[in-house]
MDTraj code that builds the backbone (N, CA, C; nanometers):
import mdtraj as md
import numpy as np

residues = "MET THR THR ILE VAL VAL ASN SER ILE PRO GLU VAL ALA LYS ARG LEU ARG ALA SER GLU ARG PHE VAL GLU ASN GLU ILE ALA ARG GLY GLU LEU LYS ALA ILE LYS VAL GLY ARG LEU THR ARG ILE GLN GLU GLY ASP LEU ALA ASP TYR LEU ALA SER ARG PRO VAL ALA GLY ASN ARG SER ARG GLN GLY THR THR ASN".split()
xyz = np.array([
    [7.5901, 9.0315, 9.9452],
    [7.5819, 9.1492, 9.8620],
    [7.7202, 9.2148, 9.8545],
    [7.7612, 9.2525, 9.7365],
    [7.8899, 9.3163, 9.7149],
    [7.8731, 9.4678, 9.7150],
    [7.9606, 9.5351, 9.7869],
    [7.9584, 9.6811, 9.7899],
    [8.0574, 9.7338, 9.6876],
    [8.0119, 9.8237, 9.6030],
    [8.0977, 9.8869, 9.5028],
    [8.1220, 10.0303, 9.5477],
    [8.2485, 10.0659, 9.5630],
    [8.2846, 10.2007, 9.6047],
    [8.2960, 10.2882, 9.4810],
    [8.2262, 10.4017, 9.4824],
    [8.2327, 10.4962, 9.3713],
    [8.2764, 10.6322, 9.4237],
    [8.3425, 10.7060, 9.3384],
    [8.3944, 10.8382, 9.3723],
    [8.3408, 10.9410, 9.2743],
    [8.3220, 11.0621, 9.3222],
    [8.2821, 11.1728, 9.2349],
    [8.4068, 11.2302, 9.1682],
    [8.3876, 11.3131, 9.0678],
    [8.5002, 11.3781, 9.0004],
    [8.5803, 11.4638, 9.0982],
    [8.5162, 11.5443, 9.1837],
    [8.5961, 11.6210, 9.2807],
    [8.6767, 11.5323, 9.3768],
    [8.6209, 11.4198, 9.4167],
    [8.6932, 11.3281, 9.5055],
    [8.8161, 11.2701, 9.4369],
    [8.7989, 11.2301, 9.3105],
    [8.9118, 11.1739, 9.2349],
    [9.0175, 11.2815, 9.2116],
    [8.9742, 11.4015, 9.1774],
    [9.0690, 11.5111, 9.1554],
    [9.1508, 11.5373, 9.2814],
    [9.0869, 11.5364, 9.3948],
    [9.1578, 11.5594, 9.5208],
    [9.2595, 11.4487, 9.5471],
    [9.2207, 11.3247, 9.5226],
    [9.3120, 11.2113, 9.5443],
    [9.4314, 11.2154, 9.4502],
    [9.4084, 11.2619, 9.3275],
    [9.5161, 11.2707, 9.2292],
    [9.5965, 11.3997, 9.2421],
    [9.5479, 11.4911, 9.3261],
    [9.6072, 11.6248, 9.3369],
    [9.6101, 11.6912, 9.1998],
    [9.4949, 11.6838, 9.1344],
    [9.4783, 11.7389, 8.9998],
    [9.3486, 11.8189, 8.9967],
    [9.3257, 11.8869, 8.8875],
    [9.2026, 11.9643, 8.8743],
    [9.0868, 11.8737, 8.8316],
    [8.9675, 11.9207, 8.8580],
    [8.8487, 11.8484, 8.8127],
    [8.8469, 11.8422, 8.6608],
    [8.8920, 11.9472, 8.5945],
    [8.8971, 11.9502, 8.4483],
    [8.9890, 11.8400, 8.3957],
    [9.1029, 11.8171, 8.4618],
    [9.1941, 11.7098, 8.4207],
    [9.1221, 11.5755, 8.4264],
    [9.0509, 11.5492, 8.5361],
    [8.9782, 11.4231, 8.5511],
    [8.8727, 11.4115, 8.4415],
    [8.7988, 11.5188, 8.4168],
    [8.6974, 11.5179, 8.3109],
    [8.7601, 11.4890, 8.1751],
    [8.8756, 11.5472, 8.1491],
    [8.9445, 11.5235, 8.0212],
    [8.9906, 11.3789, 8.0084],
    [9.0421, 11.3214, 8.1166],
    [9.0846, 11.1818, 8.1131],
    [8.9649, 11.0899, 8.0850],
    [8.8493, 11.1235, 8.1403],
    [8.7268, 11.0464, 8.1137],
    [8.6874, 11.0618, 7.9673],
    [8.6883, 11.1851, 7.9176],
    [8.6485, 11.2125, 7.7790],
    [8.7411, 11.1418, 7.6798],
    [8.8699, 11.1329, 7.7124],
    [8.9669, 11.0659, 7.6248],
    [8.9588, 10.9149, 7.6343],
    [8.8831, 10.8644, 7.7309],
    [8.8708, 10.7203, 7.7473],
    [8.9822, 10.6601, 7.8313],
    [9.0654, 10.7431, 7.8905],
    [9.1760, 10.6941, 7.9733],
    [9.1270, 10.6464, 8.1098],
    [9.0230, 10.7112, 8.1621],
    [8.9673, 10.6784, 8.2928],
    [8.8205, 10.6431, 8.2735],
    [8.7826, 10.5235, 8.3146],
    [8.6439, 10.4791, 8.2992],
    [8.5557, 10.5484, 8.4018],
    [8.4351, 10.5815, 8.3595],
    [8.3376, 10.6441, 8.4481],
    [8.1990, 10.5931, 8.4124],
    [8.1086, 10.6029, 8.5073],
    [7.9700, 10.5645, 8.4843],
    [7.8809, 10.6832, 8.5166],
    [7.7664, 10.6866, 8.4541],
    [7.6678, 10.7900, 8.4821],
    [7.5618, 10.7309, 8.5740],
    [7.5315, 10.8031, 8.6800],
    [7.4236, 10.7675, 8.7715],
    [7.3280, 10.8853, 8.7659],
    [7.2259, 10.8717, 8.6827],
    [7.1401, 10.9874, 8.6560],
    [7.2231, 11.0916, 8.5833],
    [7.2298, 11.2113, 8.6411],
    [7.3104, 11.3179, 8.5807],
    [7.4508, 11.3244, 8.6382],
    [7.4800, 11.2385, 8.7337],
    [7.6085, 11.2413, 8.8020],
    [7.7086, 11.1466, 8.7370],
    [7.8330, 11.1863, 8.7341],
    [7.9408, 11.1010, 8.6843],
    [8.0145, 11.0443, 8.8035],
    [8.0360, 10.9137, 8.8028],
    [8.1048, 10.8466, 8.9128],
    [8.2142, 10.7557, 8.8578],
    [8.3206, 10.7414, 8.9354],
    [8.4324, 10.6557, 8.8988],
    [8.4412, 10.5452, 9.0028],
    [8.4340, 10.4216, 8.9569],
    [8.4446, 10.3092, 9.0494],
    [8.5879, 10.2972, 9.0989],
    [8.6020, 10.2548, 9.2245],
    [8.7338, 10.2434, 9.2872],
    [8.8265, 10.1537, 9.2049],
    [8.7758, 10.0442, 9.1526],
    [8.8575, 9.9536, 9.0718],
    [8.9057, 10.0177, 8.9436],
    [8.8213, 10.1003, 8.8822],
    [8.8608, 10.1698, 8.7593],
    [8.9682, 10.2742, 8.7880],
    [8.9591, 10.3403, 8.9028],
    [9.0631, 10.4355, 8.9409],
    [9.1950, 10.3623, 8.9661],
    [9.1897, 10.2485, 9.0318],
    [9.3103, 10.1683, 9.0567],
    [9.3735, 10.1236, 8.9251],
    [9.2913, 10.0794, 8.8295],
    [9.3424, 10.0381, 8.6981],
    [9.4089, 10.1556, 8.6269],
    [9.3462, 10.2725, 8.6339],
    [9.4002, 10.3931, 8.5709],
    [9.5380, 10.4246, 8.6300],
    [9.5472, 10.4238, 8.7620],
    [9.6739, 10.4557, 8.8279],
    [9.7818, 10.3531, 8.7947],
    [9.7443, 10.2271, 8.7857],
    [9.8407, 10.1218, 8.7539],
    [9.8939, 10.1349, 8.6111],
    [9.8163, 10.1957, 8.5232],
    [9.8569, 10.2076, 8.3830],
    [9.9433, 10.3310, 8.3571],
    [9.9574, 10.4180, 8.4549],
    [10.0343, 10.5413, 8.4381],
    [10.1810, 10.5157, 8.4687],
    [10.2728, 10.5844, 8.3995],
    [10.4146, 10.5697, 8.4313],
    [10.4447, 10.6320, 8.5676],
    [10.5425, 10.5767, 8.6353],
    [10.5822, 10.6278, 8.7659],
    [10.6812, 10.7414, 8.7461],
    [10.6600, 10.8533, 8.8136],
    [10.7495, 10.9688, 8.8009],
    [10.8910, 10.9300, 8.8410],
    [10.9864, 10.9764, 8.7633],
    [11.1265, 10.9496, 8.7934],
    [11.1783, 10.8196, 8.7337],
    [11.0924, 10.7405, 8.6710],
    [11.1364, 10.6140, 8.6119],
    [11.1517, 10.6229, 8.4611],
    [11.1555, 10.7410, 8.4086],
    [11.1756, 10.7556, 8.2646],
    [11.3221, 10.7333, 8.2333],
    [11.3471, 10.6638, 8.1246],
    [11.4869, 10.6466, 8.0837],
    [11.5337, 10.7768, 8.0199],
    [11.6548, 10.8137, 8.0470],
    [11.7076, 10.9382, 7.9938],
    [11.7735, 10.9099, 7.8597],
    [11.7037, 10.9408, 7.7544],
    [11.7544, 10.9143, 7.6204],
    [11.8447, 11.0292, 7.5760],
    [11.9507, 10.9942, 7.5071],
    [12.0375, 11.0955, 7.4493],
    [12.1388, 11.1539, 7.5469],
    [12.1458, 11.0991, 7.6661],
    [12.2451, 11.1496, 7.7602],
    [12.3663, 11.0573, 7.7609],
    [12.4805, 11.1156, 7.7778],
    [12.6028, 11.0376, 7.7849],
    [12.6771, 11.0732, 7.9123],
    [12.7561, 10.9816, 7.9592],
    [12.8369, 11.0080, 8.0797],
    [12.9771, 11.0395, 8.0434],
])
top = md.Topology()
chain = top.add_chain()
for i, resn in enumerate(residues, 1):
    res = top.add_residue(resn, chain, resSeq=i)
    for name in ("N", "CA", "C"):
        top.add_atom(name, md.element.get_by_symbol(name[0]), res)
traj = md.Trajectory(xyz[None], top)
């Protein structure tokens, strides 16, 4: 039997150091996959990992328009 780890919106928000509203908005925009379990919204661990992998890393933006 395979165990699937799921997280609640507050758990994901805490891990991302973001608000619950931000997580809800990312779900609504289709950026973060979520499933409904009855009335509860849950995010599978693999979907959270995929979401994080698709985000740009802070500090790795190329600086356009700057000259030395």
